[in-house]
mmCIF file of the N, C-alpha and C atoms, coordinates in Angstrom:
data_MODEL
# 
_entry.id   MODEL 
# 
loop_
_atom_site.group_PDB 
_atom_site.id 
_atom_site.type_symbol 
_atom_site.label_atom_id 
_atom_site.label_alt_id 
_atom_site.label_comp_id 
_atom_site.label_asym_id 
_atom_site.label_entity_id 
_atom_site.label_seq_id 
_atom_site.pdbx_PDB_ins_code 
_atom_site.Cartn_x 
_atom_site.Cartn_y 
_atom_site.Cartn_z 
_atom_site.occupancy 
_atom_site.B_iso_or_equiv 
_atom_site.pdbx_formal_charge 
_atom_site.auth_seq_id 
_atom_site.auth_comp_id 
_atom_site.auth_asym_id 
_atom_site.auth_atom_id 
_atom_site.pdbx_PDB_model_num 
ATOM 1   N N  . UNK A 1 1  ? -1.281 40.796  20.421 1.00 0.00 ? 1  UNK A N  1 
ATOM 2   C CA . UNK A 1 1  ? -1.099 40.844  19.419 1.00 0.00 ? 1  UNK A CA 1 
ATOM 3   C C  . UNK A 1 1  ? -0.438 40.228  19.087 1.00 0.00 ? 1  UNK A C  1 
ATOM 4   N N  . UNK A 1 2  ? 1.274  40.457  19.632 1.00 0.00 ? 2  UNK A N  1 
ATOM 5   C CA . UNK A 1 2  ? 2.222  39.984  18.565 1.00 0.00 ? 2  UNK A CA 1 
ATOM 6   C C  . UNK A 1 2  ? 1.618  38.155  19.259 1.00 0.00 ? 2  UNK A C  1 
ATOM 7   N N  . UNK A 1 3  ? 1.506  37.948  20.850 1.00 0.00 ? 3  UNK A N  1 
ATOM 8   C CA . UNK A 1 3  ? 1.644  36.665  20.762 1.00 0.00 ? 3  UNK A CA 1 
ATOM 9   C C  . UNK A 1 3  ? 0.826  36.112  19.726 1.00 0.00 ? 3  UNK A C  1 
ATOM 10  N N  . UNK A 1 4  ? 0.057  36.616  19.801 1.00 0.00 ? 4  UNK A N  1 
ATOM 11  C CA . UNK A 1 4  ? -1.296 35.530  18.519 1.00 0.00 ? 4  UNK A CA 1 
ATOM 12  C C  . UNK A 1 4  ? -0.219 35.509  17.140 1.00 0.00 ? 4  UNK A C  1 
ATOM 13  N N  . UNK A 1 5  ? 0.176  36.456  16.277 1.00 0.00 ? 5  UNK A N  1 
ATOM 14  C CA . UNK A 1 5  ? 1.150  36.301  15.425 1.00 0.00 ? 5  UNK A CA 1 
ATOM 15  C C  . UNK A 1 5  ? 2.593  35.002  15.237 1.00 0.00 ? 5  UNK A C  1 
ATOM 16  N N  . UNK A 1 6  ? 2.785  35.197  16.589 1.00 0.00 ? 6  UNK A N  1 
ATOM 17  C CA . UNK A 1 6  ? 3.856  34.619  17.000 1.00 0.00 ? 6  UNK A CA 1 
ATOM 18  C C  . UNK A 1 6  ? 3.633  32.697  16.814 1.00 0.00 ? 6  UNK A C  1 
ATOM 19  N N  . UNK A 1 7  ? 2.166  32.964  17.545 1.00 0.00 ? 7  UNK A N  1 
ATOM 20  C CA . UNK A 1 7  ? 1.665  31.428  17.934 1.00 0.00 ? 7  UNK A CA 1 
ATOM 21  C C  . UNK A 1 7  ? 1.127  30.772  16.247 1.00 0.00 ? 7  UNK A C  1 
ATOM 22  N N  . UNK A 1 8  ? 0.426  32.127  15.702 1.00 0.00 ? 8  UNK A N  1 
ATOM 23  C CA . UNK A 1 8  ? -0.027 30.727  14.326 1.00 0.00 ? 8  UNK A CA 1 
ATOM 24  C C  . UNK A 1 8  ? 1.562  31.188  13.399 1.00 0.00 ? 8  UNK A C  1 
ATOM 25  N N  . UNK A 1 9  ? 2.129  31.885  13.293 1.00 0.00 ? 9  UNK A N  1 
ATOM 26  C CA . UNK A 1 9  ? 3.240  31.165  12.672 1.00 0.00 ? 9  UNK A CA 1 
ATOM 27  C C  . UNK A 1 9  ? 4.397  29.656  12.959 1.00 0.00 ? 9  UNK A C  1 
ATOM 28  N N  . UNK A 1 10 ? 4.185  29.391  14.266 1.00 0.00 ? 10 UNK A N  1 
ATOM 29  C CA . UNK A 1 10 ? 4.454  28.327  15.244 1.00 0.00 ? 10 UNK A CA 1 
ATOM 30  C C  . UNK A 1 10 ? 3.731  27.184  14.871 1.00 0.00 ? 10 UNK A C  1 
ATOM 31  N N  . UNK A 1 11 ? 2.613  27.323  14.326 1.00 0.00 ? 11 UNK A N  1 
ATOM 32  C CA . UNK A 1 11 ? 1.958  26.971  14.082 1.00 0.00 ? 11 UNK A CA 1 
ATOM 33  C C  . UNK A 1 11 ? 2.180  25.755  12.818 1.00 0.00 ? 11 UNK A C  1 
ATOM 34  N N  . UNK A 1 12 ? 1.809  27.498  11.167 1.00 0.00 ? 12 UNK A N  1 
ATOM 35  C CA . UNK A 1 12 ? 2.386  26.840  10.531 1.00 0.00 ? 12 UNK A CA 1 
ATOM 36  C C  . UNK A 1 12 ? 3.803  26.291  10.150 1.00 0.00 ? 12 UNK A C  1 
ATOM 37  N N  . UNK A 1 13 ? 4.440  26.650  10.620 1.00 0.00 ? 13 UNK A N  1 
ATOM 38  C CA . UNK A 1 13 ? 5.505  25.944  10.979 1.00 0.00 ? 13 UNK A CA 1 
ATOM 39  C C  . UNK A 1 13 ? 5.840  24.532  11.352 1.00 0.00 ? 13 UNK A C  1 
ATOM 40  N N  . UNK A 1 14 ? 5.294  24.727  12.652 1.00 0.00 ? 14 UNK A N  1 
ATOM 41  C CA . UNK A 1 14 ? 5.455  22.865  12.267 1.00 0.00 ? 14 UNK A CA 1 
ATOM 42  C C  . UNK A 1 14 ? 4.577  22.149  11.830 1.00 0.00 ? 14 UNK A C  1 
ATOM 43  N N  . UNK A 1 15 ? 2.973  22.711  10.939 1.00 0.00 ? 15 UNK A N  1 
ATOM 44  C CA . UNK A 1 15 ? 2.278  21.832  9.890  1.00 0.00 ? 15 UNK A CA 1 
ATOM 45  C C  . UNK A 1 15 ? 3.518  21.841  8.894  1.00 0.00 ? 15 UNK A C  1 
ATOM 46  N N  . UNK A 1 16 ? 4.205  22.606  8.135  1.00 0.00 ? 16 UNK A N  1 
ATOM 47  C CA . UNK A 1 16 ? 5.029  22.346  6.965  1.00 0.00 ? 16 UNK A CA 1 
ATOM 48  C C  . UNK A 1 16 ? 5.989  21.688  7.279  1.00 0.00 ? 16 UNK A C  1 
ATOM 49  N N  . UNK A 1 17 ? 6.631  21.102  8.033  1.00 0.00 ? 17 UNK A N  1 
ATOM 50  C CA . UNK A 1 17 ? 7.763  20.172  8.914  1.00 0.00 ? 17 UNK A CA 1 
ATOM 51  C C  . UNK A 1 17 ? 6.914  19.304  8.729  1.00 0.00 ? 17 UNK A C  1 
ATOM 52  N N  . UNK A 1 18 ? 5.724  19.592  9.343  1.00 0.00 ? 18 UNK A N  1 
ATOM 53  C CA . UNK A 1 18 ? 5.571  17.695  9.801  1.00 0.00 ? 18 UNK A CA 1 
ATOM 54  C C  . UNK A 1 18 ? 4.809  16.935  8.701  1.00 0.00 ? 18 UNK A C  1 
ATOM 55  N N  . UNK A 1 19 ? 4.426  18.041  6.968  1.00 0.00 ? 19 UNK A N  1 
ATOM 56  C CA . UNK A 1 19 ? 3.664  17.696  5.938  1.00 0.00 ? 19 UNK A CA 1 
ATOM 57  C C  . UNK A 1 19 ? 5.353  17.030  5.059  1.00 0.00 ? 19 UNK A C  1 
ATOM 58  N N  . UNK A 1 20 ? 6.462  18.024  5.302  1.00 0.00 ? 20 UNK A N  1 
ATOM 59  C CA . UNK A 1 20 ? 7.339  17.620  4.512  1.00 0.00 ? 20 UNK A CA 1 
ATOM 60  C C  . UNK A 1 20 ? 8.043  16.678  4.949  1.00 0.00 ? 20 UNK A C  1 
ATOM 61  N N  . UNK A 1 21 ? 8.339  15.757  6.634  1.00 0.00 ? 21 UNK A N  1 
ATOM 62  C CA . UNK A 1 21 ? 8.300  14.696  6.823  1.00 0.00 ? 21 UNK A CA 1 
ATOM 63  C C  . UNK A 1 21 ? 7.560  13.486  6.560  1.00 0.00 ? 21 UNK A C  1 
ATOM 64  N N  . UNK A 1 22 ? 6.226  14.008  6.275  1.00 0.00 ? 22 UNK A N  1 
ATOM 65  C CA . UNK A 1 22 ? 5.443  12.825  6.513  1.00 0.00 ? 22 UNK A CA 1 
ATOM 66  C C  . UNK A 1 22 ? 5.833  12.608  4.349  1.00 0.00 ? 22 UNK A C  1 
ATOM 67  N N  . UNK A 1 23 ? 6.342  13.390  3.334  1.00 0.00 ? 23 UNK A N  1 
ATOM 68  C CA . UNK A 1 23 ? 6.314  13.629  2.095  1.00 0.00 ? 23 UNK A CA 1 
ATOM 69  C C  . UNK A 1 23 ? 7.511  12.452  1.921  1.00 0.00 ? 23 UNK A C  1 
ATOM 70  N N  . UNK A 1 24 ? 8.748  12.989  3.306  1.00 0.00 ? 24 UNK A N  1 
ATOM 71  C CA . UNK A 1 24 ? 9.876  12.240  2.892  1.00 0.00 ? 24 UNK A CA 1 
ATOM 72  C C  . UNK A 1 24 ? 9.824  10.478  2.613  1.00 0.00 ? 24 UNK A C  1 
ATOM 73  N N  . UNK A 1 25 ? 8.979  10.263  4.002  1.00 0.00 ? 25 UNK A N  1 
ATOM 74  C CA . UNK A 1 25 ? 8.782  9.236   4.696  1.00 0.00 ? 25 UNK A CA 1 
ATOM 75  C C  . UNK A 1 25 ? 8.607  8.297   3.259  1.00 0.00 ? 25 UNK A C  1 
ATOM 76  N N  . UNK A 1 26 ? 6.816  8.733   3.070  1.00 0.00 ? 26 UNK A N  1 
ATOM 77  C CA . UNK A 1 26 ? 6.561  8.435   2.020  1.00 0.00 ? 26 UNK A CA 1 
ATOM 78  C C  . UNK A 1 26 ? 7.707  8.404   0.464  1.00 0.00 ? 26 UNK A C  1 
ATOM 79  N N  . UNK A 1 27 ? 7.986  9.389   0.166  1.00 0.00 ? 27 UNK A N  1 
ATOM 80  C CA . UNK A 1 27 ? 9.392  8.645   -0.519 1.00 0.00 ? 27 UNK A CA 1 
ATOM 81  C C  . UNK A 1 27 ? 9.722  7.684   -0.643 1.00 0.00 ? 27 UNK A C  1 
ATOM 82  N N  . UNK A 1 28 ? 10.385 7.696   0.427  1.00 0.00 ? 28 UNK A N  1 
ATOM 83  C CA . UNK A 1 28 ? 11.144 6.852   0.614  1.00 0.00 ? 28 UNK A CA 1 
ATOM 84  C C  . UNK A 1 28 ? 10.927 5.214   1.279  1.00 0.00 ? 28 UNK A C  1 
ATOM 85  N N  . UNK A 1 29 ? 9.344  5.207   1.926  1.00 0.00 ? 29 UNK A N  1 
ATOM 86  C CA . UNK A 1 29 ? 9.028  3.876   1.501  1.00 0.00 ? 29 UNK A CA 1 
ATOM 87  C C  . UNK A 1 29 ? 8.632  3.586   -0.573 1.00 0.00 ? 29 UNK A C  1 
ATOM 88  N N  . UNK A 1 30 ? 7.879  4.388   -0.503 1.00 0.00 ? 30 UNK A N  1 
ATOM 89  C CA . UNK A 1 30 ? 8.238  4.669   -2.524 1.00 0.00 ? 30 UNK A CA 1 
ATOM 90  C C  . UNK A 1 30 ? 8.795  3.979   -2.621 1.00 0.00 ? 30 UNK A C  1 
ATOM 91  N N  . UNK A 1 31 ? 10.376 4.191   -2.573 1.00 0.00 ? 31 UNK A N  1 
ATOM 92  C CA . UNK A 1 31 ? 11.846 3.864   -3.159 1.00 0.00 ? 31 UNK A CA 1 
ATOM 93  C C  . UNK A 1 31 ? 12.514 2.351   -3.271 1.00 0.00 ? 31 UNK A C  1 
ATOM 94  N N  . UNK A 1 32 ? 12.273 2.195   -1.934 1.00 0.00 ? 32 UNK A N  1 
ATOM 95  C CA . UNK A 1 32 ? 13.348 1.201   -1.175 1.00 0.00 ? 32 UNK A CA 1 
ATOM 96  C C  . UNK A 1 32 ? 11.764 0.309   -0.779 1.00 0.00 ? 32 UNK A C  1 
ATOM 97  N N  . UNK A 1 33 ? 10.912 0.110   0.092  1.00 0.00 ? 33 UNK A N  1 
ATOM 98  C CA . UNK A 1 33 ? 9.947  -0.962  0.701  1.00 0.00 ? 33 UNK A CA 1 
ATOM 99  C C  . UNK A 1 33 ? 9.369  -1.625  -0.479 1.00 0.00 ? 33 UNK A C  1 
ATOM 100 N N  . UNK A 1 34 ? 8.906  -0.615  -0.738 1.00 0.00 ? 34 UNK A N  1 
ATOM 101 C CA . UNK A 1 34 ? 7.249  -0.620  -1.486 1.00 0.00 ? 34 UNK A CA 1 
ATOM 102 C C  . UNK A 1 34 ? 7.681  -2.408  -1.818 1.00 0.00 ? 34 UNK A C  1 
ATOM 103 N N  . UNK A 1 35 ? 8.049  -2.429  -2.557 1.00 0.00 ? 35 UNK A N  1 
ATOM 104 C CA . UNK A 1 35 ? 8.701  -4.325  -3.600 1.00 0.00 ? 35 UNK A CA 1 
ATOM 105 C C  . UNK A 1 35 ? 8.950  -4.760  -2.887 1.00 0.00 ? 35 UNK A C  1 
ATOM 106 N N  . UNK A 1 36 ? 9.376  -4.811  -1.469 1.00 0.00 ? 36 UNK A N  1 
ATOM 107 C CA . UNK A 1 36 ? 9.690  -5.941  -0.704 1.00 0.00 ? 36 UNK A CA 1 
ATOM 108 C C  . UNK A 1 36 ? 8.926  -7.138  -0.310 1.00 0.00 ? 36 UNK A C  1 
ATOM 109 N N  . UNK A 1 37 ? 9.350  -8.261  -0.310 1.00 0.00 ? 37 UNK A N  1 
ATOM 110 C CA . UNK A 1 37 ? 7.949  -9.259  0.362  1.00 0.00 ? 37 UNK A CA 1 
ATOM 111 C C  . UNK A 1 37 ? 8.609  -10.551 1.014  1.00 0.00 ? 37 UNK A C  1 
ATOM 112 N N  . UNK A 1 38 ? 8.080  -10.256 1.720  1.00 0.00 ? 38 UNK A N  1 
ATOM 113 C CA . UNK A 1 38 ? 8.833  -12.030 2.337  1.00 0.00 ? 38 UNK A CA 1 
ATOM 114 C C  . UNK A 1 38 ? 7.605  -12.639 2.142  1.00 0.00 ? 38 UNK A C  1 
ATOM 115 N N  . UNK A 1 39 ? 8.274  -13.704 2.228  1.00 0.00 ? 39 UNK A N  1 
ATOM 116 C CA . UNK A 1 39 ? 7.689  -15.198 1.680  1.00 0.00 ? 39 UNK A CA 1 
ATOM 117 C C  . UNK A 1 39 ? 7.306  -15.776 2.704  1.00 0.00 ? 39 UNK A C  1 
ATOM 118 N N  . UNK A 1 40 ? 6.401  -16.939 3.818  1.00 0.00 ? 40 UNK A N  1 
ATOM 119 C CA . UNK A 1 40 ? 5.978  -17.602 4.302  1.00 0.00 ? 40 UNK A CA 1 
ATOM 120 C C  . UNK A 1 40 ? 5.922  -19.014 4.019  1.00 0.00 ? 40 UNK A C  1 
ATOM 121 N N  . UNK A 1 41 ? 6.320  -19.835 4.719  1.00 0.00 ? 41 UNK A N  1 
ATOM 122 C CA . UNK A 1 41 ? 5.657  -21.402 4.323  1.00 0.00 ? 41 UNK A CA 1 
ATOM 123 C C  . UNK A 1 41 ? 4.647  -20.880 5.700  1.00 0.00 ? 41 UNK A C  1 
ATOM 124 N N  . UNK A 1 42 ? 3.536  -21.858 4.743  1.00 0.00 ? 42 UNK A N  1 
ATOM 125 C CA . UNK A 1 42 ? 2.878  -21.982 5.950  1.00 0.00 ? 42 UNK A CA 1 
ATOM 126 C C  . UNK A 1 42 ? 2.697  -22.958 7.586  1.00 0.00 ? 42 UNK A C  1 
ATOM 127 N N  . UNK A 1 43 ? 3.635  -24.076 6.922  1.00 0.00 ? 43 UNK A N  1 
ATOM 128 C CA . UNK A 1 43 ? 3.490  -24.917 8.423  1.00 0.00 ? 43 UNK A CA 1 
ATOM 129 C C  . UNK A 1 43 ? 4.690  -24.121 9.223  1.00 0.00 ? 43 UNK A C  1 
ATOM 130 N N  . UNK A 1 44 ? 5.774  -23.255 8.824  1.00 0.00 ? 44 UNK A N  1 
ATOM 131 C CA . UNK A 1 44 ? 6.709  -22.754 9.815  1.00 0.00 ? 44 UNK A CA 1 
ATOM 132 C C  . UNK A 1 44 ? 5.921  -21.869 10.218 1.00 0.00 ? 44 UNK A C  1 
ATOM 133 N N  . UNK A 1 45 ? 5.196  -21.187 9.859  1.00 0.00 ? 45 UNK A N  1 
ATOM 134 C CA . UNK A 1 45 ? 3.336  -20.238 10.597 1.00 0.00 ? 45 UNK A CA 1 
ATOM 135 C C  . UNK A 1 45 ? 2.886  -20.955 11.290 1.00 0.00 ? 45 UNK A C  1 
ATOM 136 N N  . UNK A 1 46 ? 2.138  -21.850 11.237 1.00 0.00 ? 46 UNK A N  1 
ATOM 137 C CA . UNK A 1 46 ? 1.130  -22.676 12.318 1.00 0.00 ? 46 UNK A CA 1 
ATOM 138 C C  . UNK A 1 46 ? 2.327  -22.924 13.437 1.00 0.00 ? 46 UNK A C  1 
ATOM 139 N N  . UNK A 1 47 ? 3.801  -23.454 12.821 1.00 0.00 ? 47 UNK A N  1 
ATOM 140 C CA . UNK A 1 47 ? 4.228  -23.971 14.164 1.00 0.00 ? 47 UNK A CA 1 
ATOM 141 C C  . UNK A 1 47 ? 4.643  -22.844 14.878 1.00 0.00 ? 47 UNK A C  1 
ATOM 142 N N  . UNK A 1 48 ? 4.809  -21.817 14.726 1.00 0.00 ? 48 UNK A N  1 
ATOM 143 C CA . UNK A 1 48 ? 5.415  -20.377 15.258 1.00 0.00 ? 48 UNK A CA 1 
ATOM 144 C C  . UNK A 1 48 ? 3.739  -20.200 16.589 1.00 0.00 ? 48 UNK A C  1 
ATOM 145 N N  . UNK A 1 49 ? 2.672  -20.105 15.564 1.00 0.00 ? 49 UNK A N  1 
ATOM 146 C CA . UNK A 1 49 ? 1.569  -19.887 16.341 1.00 0.00 ? 49 UNK A CA 1 
ATOM 147 C C  . UNK A 1 49 ? 1.381  -20.877 17.162 1.00 0.00 ? 49 UNK A C  1 
ATOM 148 N N  . UNK A 1 50 ? 1.127  -21.647 17.175 1.00 0.00 ? 50 UNK A N  1 
ATOM 149 C CA . UNK A 1 50 ? 0.587  -22.915 17.314 1.00 0.00 ? 50 UNK A CA 1 
ATOM 150 C C  . UNK A 1 50 ? 1.722  -23.371 19.461 1.00 0.00 ? 50 UNK A C  1 
ATOM 151 N N  . UNK A 1 51 ? 2.631  -22.153 18.886 1.00 0.00 ? 51 UNK A N  1 
ATOM 152 C CA . UNK A 1 51 ? 3.976  -22.565 20.138 1.00 0.00 ? 51 UNK A CA 1 
ATOM 153 C C  . UNK A 1 51 ? 4.144  -23.955 20.228 1.00 0.00 ? 51 UNK A C  1 
ATOM 154 N N  . UNK A 1 52 ? 4.705  -24.753 19.491 1.00 0.00 ? 52 UNK A N  1 
ATOM 155 C CA . UNK A 1 52 ? 4.728  -26.351 18.805 1.00 0.00 ? 52 UNK A CA 1 
ATOM 156 C C  . UNK A 1 52 ? 6.562  -25.982 19.899 1.00 0.00 ? 52 UNK A C  1 
ATOM 157 N N  . UNK A 1 53 ? 6.908  -26.271 21.272 1.00 0.00 ? 53 UNK A N  1 
ATOM 158 C CA . UNK A 1 53 ? 8.098  -26.154 21.367 1.00 0.00 ? 53 UNK A CA 1 
ATOM 159 C C  . UNK A 1 53 ? 9.130  -27.342 20.947 1.00 0.00 ? 53 UNK A C  1 
ATOM 160 N N  . UNK A 1 54 ? 10.299 -27.030 20.424 1.00 0.00 ? 54 UNK A N  1 
ATOM 161 C CA . UNK A 1 54 ? 11.013 -27.769 19.674 1.00 0.00 ? 54 UNK A CA 1 
ATOM 162 C C  . UNK A 1 54 ? 11.596 -29.106 20.731 1.00 0.00 ? 54 UNK A C  1 
ATOM 163 N N  . UNK A 1 55 ? 11.999 -30.207 19.860 1.00 0.00 ? 55 UNK A N  1 
ATOM 164 C CA . UNK A 1 55 ? 12.678 -30.864 21.155 1.00 0.00 ? 55 UNK A CA 1 
ATOM 165 C C  . UNK A 1 55 ? 13.812 -31.094 21.340 1.00 0.00 ? 55 UNK A C  1 
ATOM 166 N N  . UNK A 1 56 ? 13.892 -31.066 23.278 1.00 0.00 ? 56 UNK A N  1 
ATOM 167 C CA . UNK A 1 56 ? 15.089 -30.750 23.803 1.00 0.00 ? 56 UNK A CA 1 
ATOM 168 C C  . UNK A 1 56 ? 16.311 -31.629 23.846 1.00 0.00 ? 56 UNK A C  1 
ATOM 169 N N  . UNK A 1 57 ? 17.067 -31.547 23.542 1.00 0.00 ? 57 UNK A N  1 
ATOM 170 C CA . UNK A 1 57 ? 18.713 -32.325 23.334 1.00 0.00 ? 57 UNK A CA 1 
ATOM 171 C C  . UNK A 1 57 ? 19.251 -32.056 24.646 1.00 0.00 ? 57 UNK A C  1 
ATOM 172 N N  . UNK A 1 58 ? 19.276 -33.552 24.936 1.00 0.00 ? 58 UNK A N  1 
ATOM 173 C CA . UNK A 1 58 ? 20.036 -33.347 26.533 1.00 0.00 ? 58 UNK A CA 1 
ATOM 174 C C  . UNK A 1 58 ? 21.120 -32.696 25.781 1.00 0.00 ? 58 UNK A C  1 
ATOM 175 N N  . UNK A 1 59 ? 21.487 -32.418 27.685 1.00 0.00 ? 59 UNK A N  1 
ATOM 176 C CA . UNK A 1 59 ? 23.141 -31.595 27.608 1.00 0.00 ? 59 UNK A CA 1 
ATOM 177 C C  . UNK A 1 59 ? 23.824 -32.295 27.318 1.00 0.00 ? 59 UNK A C  1 
ATOM 178 N N  . UNK A 1 60 ? 25.206 -31.962 26.673 1.00 0.00 ? 60 UNK A N  1 
ATOM 179 C CA . UNK A 1 60 ? 26.732 -32.290 26.308 1.00 0.00 ? 60 UNK A CA 1 
ATOM 180 C C  . UNK A 1 60 ? 27.438 -32.489 27.577 1.00 0.00 ? 60 UNK A C  1 
ATOM 181 N N  . UNK A 1 61 ? 26.887 -31.729 28.631 1.00 0.00 ? 61 UNK A N  1 
ATOM 182 C CA . UNK A 1 61 ? 28.157 -32.608 29.712 1.00 0.00 ? 61 UNK A CA 1 
ATOM 183 C C  . UNK A 1 61 ? 27.489 -31.915 31.151 1.00 0.00 ? 61 UNK A C  1 
ATOM 184 N N  . UNK A 1 62 ? 26.809 -32.077 31.929 1.00 0.00 ? 62 UNK A N  1 
ATOM 185 C CA . UNK A 1 62 ? 26.538 -31.886 33.864 1.00 0.00 ? 62 UNK A CA 1 
ATOM 186 C C  . UNK A 1 62 ? 26.639 -30.399 33.699 1.00 0.00 ? 62 UNK A C  1 
ATOM 187 N N  . UNK A 1 63 ? 25.772 -29.567 34.028 1.00 0.00 ? 63 UNK A N  1 
ATOM 188 C CA . UNK A 1 63 ? 26.128 -28.252 35.005 1.00 0.00 ? 63 UNK A CA 1 
ATOM 189 C C  . UNK A 1 63 ? 26.605 -28.227 35.840 1.00 0.00 ? 63 UNK A C  1 
ATOM 190 N N  . UNK A 1 64 ? 27.757 -27.546 36.330 1.00 0.00 ? 64 UNK A N  1 
ATOM 191 C CA . UNK A 1 64 ? 27.863 -27.555 38.000 1.00 0.00 ? 64 UNK A CA 1 
ATOM 192 C C  . UNK A 1 64 ? 26.808 -27.892 39.385 1.00 0.00 ? 64 UNK A C  1 
ATOM 193 N N  . UNK A 1 65 ? 25.745 -27.433 38.985 1.00 0.00 ? 65 UNK A N  1 
ATOM 194 C CA . UNK A 1 65 ? 24.910 -28.089 40.000 1.00 0.00 ? 65 UNK A CA 1 
ATOM 195 C C  . UNK A 1 65 ? 24.591 -29.224 39.866 1.00 0.00 ? 65 UNK A C  1 
ATOM 196 N N  . UNK A 1 66 ? 24.053 -30.067 38.849 1.00 0.00 ? 66 UNK A N  1 
ATOM 197 C CA . UNK A 1 66 ? 23.762 -31.739 38.846 1.00 0.00 ? 66 UNK A CA 1 
ATOM 198 C C  . UNK A 1 66 ? 25.504 -32.824 38.905 1.00 0.00 ? 66 UNK A C  1 
ATOM 199 N N  . UNK A 1 67 ? 26.528 -31.577 38.955 1.00 0.00 ? 67 UNK A N  1 
ATOM 200 C CA . UNK A 1 67 ? 27.612 -32.390 40.266 1.00 0.00 ? 67 UNK A CA 1 
ATOM 201 C C  . UNK A 1 67 ? 27.882 -32.345 41.152 1.00 0.00 ? 67 UNK A C  1 
ATOM 202 N N  . UNK A 1 68 ? 26.771 -31.870 41.569 1.00 0.00 ? 68 UNK A N  1 
ATOM 203 C CA . UNK A 1 68 ? 27.000 -31.560 43.222 1.00 0.00 ? 68 UNK A CA 1 
ATOM 204 C C  . UNK A 1 68 ? 25.739 -32.845 44.163 1.00 0.00 ? 68 UNK A C  1 
ATOM 205 N N  . UNK A 1 69 ? 25.430 -32.782 43.517 1.00 0.00 ? 69 UNK A N  1 
ATOM 206 C CA . UNK A 1 69 ? 24.264 -33.767 43.134 1.00 0.00 ? 69 UNK A CA 1 
ATOM 207 C C  . UNK A 1 69 ? 24.720 -35.777 43.895 1.00 0.00 ? 69 UNK A C  1 
ATOM 208 N N  . UNK A 1 70 ? 24.341 -35.859 44.790 1.00 0.00 ? 70 UNK A N  1 
ATOM 209 C CA . UNK A 1 70 ? 24.951 -37.260 45.154 1.00 0.00 ? 70 UNK A CA 1 
ATOM 210 C C  . UNK A 1 70 ? 23.773 -38.417 43.786 1.00 0.00 ? 70 UNK A C  1 
# 
């Protein structure tokens, strides 16, 4: 009998803590993040999604492996 009572109490305490956590996270989001916006240029997004590599520049000095090659 006591085991059922303890299990019920534990279940209720966990539910209360989870609801409190959900409420606090929602309040923080509502207060600080809700109005935040990020603007993205369509050209930048297209370049990012298409995976176009940037132009590689030549190294300013040869690597040690390149110096040893004849």
